[in-house]
N, C-alpha and C positions, 0 to 999 in steps of 0.2 A: 084426320090428318091435322086438324087444328090443335089437337092435343099433342101431337108429335112436334109441331112447331113451338108450342109452349115449353115442352120439355127441352128442346134444343136451345131455346132462348134462356131458360133457367140454367142450363149447363154452361152456356157462354158467359152468363153473368157471374156464375161461381168461379169459372176459370179466370175471368178478368179480375175478380176480387183476390183470388189466390196469387195471380201474377203481380198485382199491385202490392200485396203484402210481402211477397218475395223480393220485389224491387226495393221496397222500403228497407227490408233486412239487409240486402246487398249494399245499399247506400249507407246504412248505419255501420256495417262492417268495414266499408271503405274509409269512413270517417274515423273509426276506432283505430284502424291500421295507420292512418296518417298521423293521428295523435301519438301513437306508440313510436312511429318513425321519428317524429320531431323530438320526442323525449330522448330516444336513443342518440340522435344527432347531438342534442344538447349535452348529454352525459359524456359522449366521446370528446366533444370540444372541451368540457371541463377537465376531463382526465388528461387530455393533451396539454392543456395549459399548466396543470399541476406538474406534469412530467417535465415540461420545459423549464419550469421554475426550479425543480429539484436538480435538473441537469445543469442549470446555470450555477447553482450553489456548489455542486460537485466540481464543475469546471473551474470555478473561482478558487476552491480549496486546492485543486491540483496545481493551478498556476502559482498559488502562494507557496506550496511545497516545493515546486520546481525552482522558484526564485530563491528559496532559503537553503537549498542543498549545498551550494558552494560556500555558505557563510559559516559553517561549523568550524570550531577551532581544530588545530592539528592534534592528533593523538599524542599522548605523553611519551609513548615509546619512540616516536620519531624525534621528538625533542631530546630525549635521553641519548639516542644514537648520535645526534649531531654534537652534543656536549662532550661525549666520550669518544670522539673519533680517534685520538691517539691510541686508545686501548685496542682498537681493531688491528693496528699495525704491530702491536706488541705480541701478537700471536703468530710469529713467523713459523715457529715449529712447536709442537706440543712436547717434544723431547728436550728442548733447551732448558738448562737449569735456571738461567736468568732470562727474563723477557728482554727483547731488544726494542727499545723505544725509538721513535723517529728522531728525537732530539737528544738521545742518550741521557736523559734526566728523568727522574720520577715524575709522573703526572701529578697535578695538584690534588687530585681526588684519591691518591693512594692511601692516605691516612684516614680518610673518611670511611665510616662504616657503611657497608652496602645494605640495602633493604633486604629483609629476610625472605620475602615472598614476591620479589619484583619479577616482572615479565621482561623478556628481552631475547637477544640473539644468543645462540649457543656458543658462538665464538667469544662473546663478552663474558658469558658464564665461565668458560674455560680460563679466560684471562683473570677473572676474579679469583678463581681457585688458586692460580699461580701467584697472584698478589698476596692472598692470605697465607700461602705457604712461605713466601718470602718474608713477610712481616713476622710470622711465627719463628722462622729460623733466625732472624735478626734479634728478636727478643730473647730467644733461648741462648744465642751466642753471647749477648751482652750480659746476661745474668750469671754466666759461668765465669 
């Protein structure tokens, strides 16, 4: 029986050694996981701060864009329509041989050449055609 007690004691000693080794492994695994968690937390905080910095720059750019939207000059077509406003009144009817102007006088721009490829209103283009025909007819009549 003493031999049996010695075998049990040897088995208990081995189990204690295995339990201590496993306890040390679990403790080392816990420390490694804590280090990885801390590194992950640090990386997340770094990414968050970089994101906030980029977001701040983008927000600043958007605010700058928003403040400059109303500062742009008026398009040239709008200025041209304001300058040639009597021409719009001259288109009372497309069938009239002579355009009827608001002040019964030729506008100041009638003798000026029109740009070849200008953009504008179709009514203004129709009036320009009528003006060109009038100028052509007057020149033809004066040459005969």
